[in-house]
C-alpha positions as CSV (number, residue, x, y, z in Angstrom):
1,X,-8.1,-13.3,-15.0
2,X,-10.5,-11.3,-17.1
3,X,-13.9,-10.9,-15.4
4,X,-16.8,-10.7,-18.5
5,X,-19.5,-9.9,-15.8
6,X,-18.0,-8.1,-13.1
7,X,-21.5,-7.9,-11.3
8,X,-20.9,-11.1,-10.8
9,X,-17.9,-10.4,-8.9
10,X,-18.5,-12.9,-5.1
11,X,-17.1,-10.9,-2.5
12,X,-13.8,-13.9,-1.7
13,X,-12.4,-12.4,-5.4
14,X,-12.4,-9.0,-4.0
15,X,-11.5,-10.1,-0.7
16,X,-7.4,-9.6,-0.3
17,X,-6.4,-12.8,2.2
18,X,-3.0,-12.8,4.2
19,X,-2.0,-16.0,6.3
20,X,-5.9,-17.0,5.6
21,X,-7.5,-14.3,7.0
22,X,-9.7,-10.7,5.7
23,X,-7.5,-7.7,5.5
24,X,-8.9,-5.9,2.7
25,X,-11.8,-5.9,0.1
26,X,-11.6,-4.0,-3.2
27,X,-13.8,-1.8,-4.6
28,X,-15.9,-2.8,-6.9
29,X,-17.2,0.7,-7.8
30,X,-13.2,1.8,-8.6
31,X,-12.7,-1.7,-10.6
32,X,-15.8,-0.7,-12.5
33,X,-14.8,2.9,-13.1
34,X,-11.1,2.8,-13.9
35,X,-11.4,-0.6,-15.7
36,X,-9.3,-2.3,-14.0
37,X,-10.8,-5.3,-13.8
38,X,-8.0,-7.0,-16.1
39,X,-5.7,-6.0,-13.2
40,X,-7.7,-7.9,-10.0
41,X,-5.0,-10.7,-9.2
42,X,-1.9,-8.4,-9.2
43,X,-3.8,-5.7,-7.2
44,X,-4.7,-7.8,-4.7
45,X,-0.8,-9.9,-4.9
46,X,0.6,-6.5,-4.3
47,X,-2.0,-5.5,-1.3
48,X,-0.5,-9.2,-0.4
49,X,3.2,-8.1,-0.6
50,X,2.2,-5.3,1.6
51,X,0.5,-6.8,4.3
52,X,4.1,-9.3,4.5
53,X,6.3,-6.6,4.4
54,X,4.9,-4.8,7.0
55,X,4.8,-8.1,8.8
56,X,9.2,-7.9,7.6
57,X,9.0,-4.4,9.8
58,X,7.9,-5.7,12.7
59,X,10.0,-8.9,12.6
60,X,13.3,-7.2,12.8
61,X,15.3,-4.1,14.3
62,X,17.9,-4.2,11.4
63,X,17.5,-0.7,10.1
64,X,19.0,-0.7,7.5
65,X,16.4,-3.8,6.5
66,X,13.7,-1.9,7.3
67,X,14.4,1.3,5.0
68,X,15.1,-1.3,2.0
69,X,11.5,-2.5,3.3
70,X,10.2,1.3,3.9
71,X,11.3,1.7,0.4
72,X,9.5,-1.7,-1.3
73,X,6.1,-0.6,0.2
74,X,6.9,2.8,-2.1
75,X,7.9,0.7,-5.6
76,X,4.1,-1.3,-3.9
77,X,2.5,1.6,-4.1
78,X,3.4,3.1,-7.3
79,X,2.3,-0.5,-8.4
80,X,-0.4,0.2,-7.2
81,X,-1.2,3.5,-8.4
82,X,-0.4,1.6,-12.2
83,X,-2.7,-1.6,-12.4
84,X,-5.5,1.1,-10.9
85,X,-4.9,3.3,-13.5
86,X,-4.5,6.2,-11.4
87,X,-1.5,8.6,-12.1
88,X,1.6,8.0,-10.4
89,X,1.4,10.4,-7.6
90,X,3.8,9.9,-4.1
91,X,1.7,12.5,-2.4
92,X,-1.3,9.7,-2.0
93,X,1.2,7.4,-0.3
94,X,0.6,7.1,2.9
95,X,4.2,6.0,4.2
96,X,3.4,7.0,7.9
97,X,1.1,4.4,7.9
98,X,3.9,1.5,7.5
99,X,4.4,-0.4,11.3
100,X,7.5,1.3,13.5
101,X,7.3,4.5,12.1
102,X,7.6,7.5,14.2
103,X,6.8,10.0,12.0
104,X,4.5,12.8,12.7
105,X,0.8,11.2,11.8
106,X,-1.7,14.1,12.8
107,X,0.6,16.9,10.9
108,X,1.1,14.0,7.9
109,X,-2.9,13.7,8.2
110,X,-3.7,17.2,7.5
111,X,-1.4,17.7,4.5
112,X,-2.8,14.5,2.8
113,X,-3.1,14.7,-0.1
114,X,-1.6,17.5,-0.7
115,X,1.7,17.0,0.2
116,X,4.8,18.8,2.0
117,X,5.1,15.7,4.6
118,X,6.5,15.9,7.8
119,X,9.8,12.7,8.3
120,X,10.9,12.3,11.6
121,X,15.1,12.5,11.6
122,X,15.2,10.1,13.5
123,X,12.2,7.8,12.2
124,X,13.6,4.0,11.5
125,X,12.4,3.8,8.2
126,X,12.1,7.4,6.6
127,X,14.3,9.5,8.7
128,X,18.6,10.2,8.1
129,X,20.4,7.6,6.3
130,X,22.7,5.5,8.7
């Protein structure tokens, strides 16, 4: 859906809801500056998918499934970068924020967005392959 007059977009139209509750408010100024209004519904859907996958990770103890879901989160992050019309760059993915991730959060926050991230080899999402 293309909005002809982004100045009059309601907060509800910018809100990403999951399970009937608001979770994210999209940045109107960023939508303006990136000329991403044509992608608004796709951006909201991608955020909804991330929330759903996070729930799926929380609901399972199967490490093979968790690793697969973590890879899906990475694909969605790239999709969001494309939808927002940013360069595709994995350094801007905050993978350590995924549920059940045991990778060092403080070390990775310190290196964000430059890279050289630290992965815990025993992380059920990002560690050594099974």
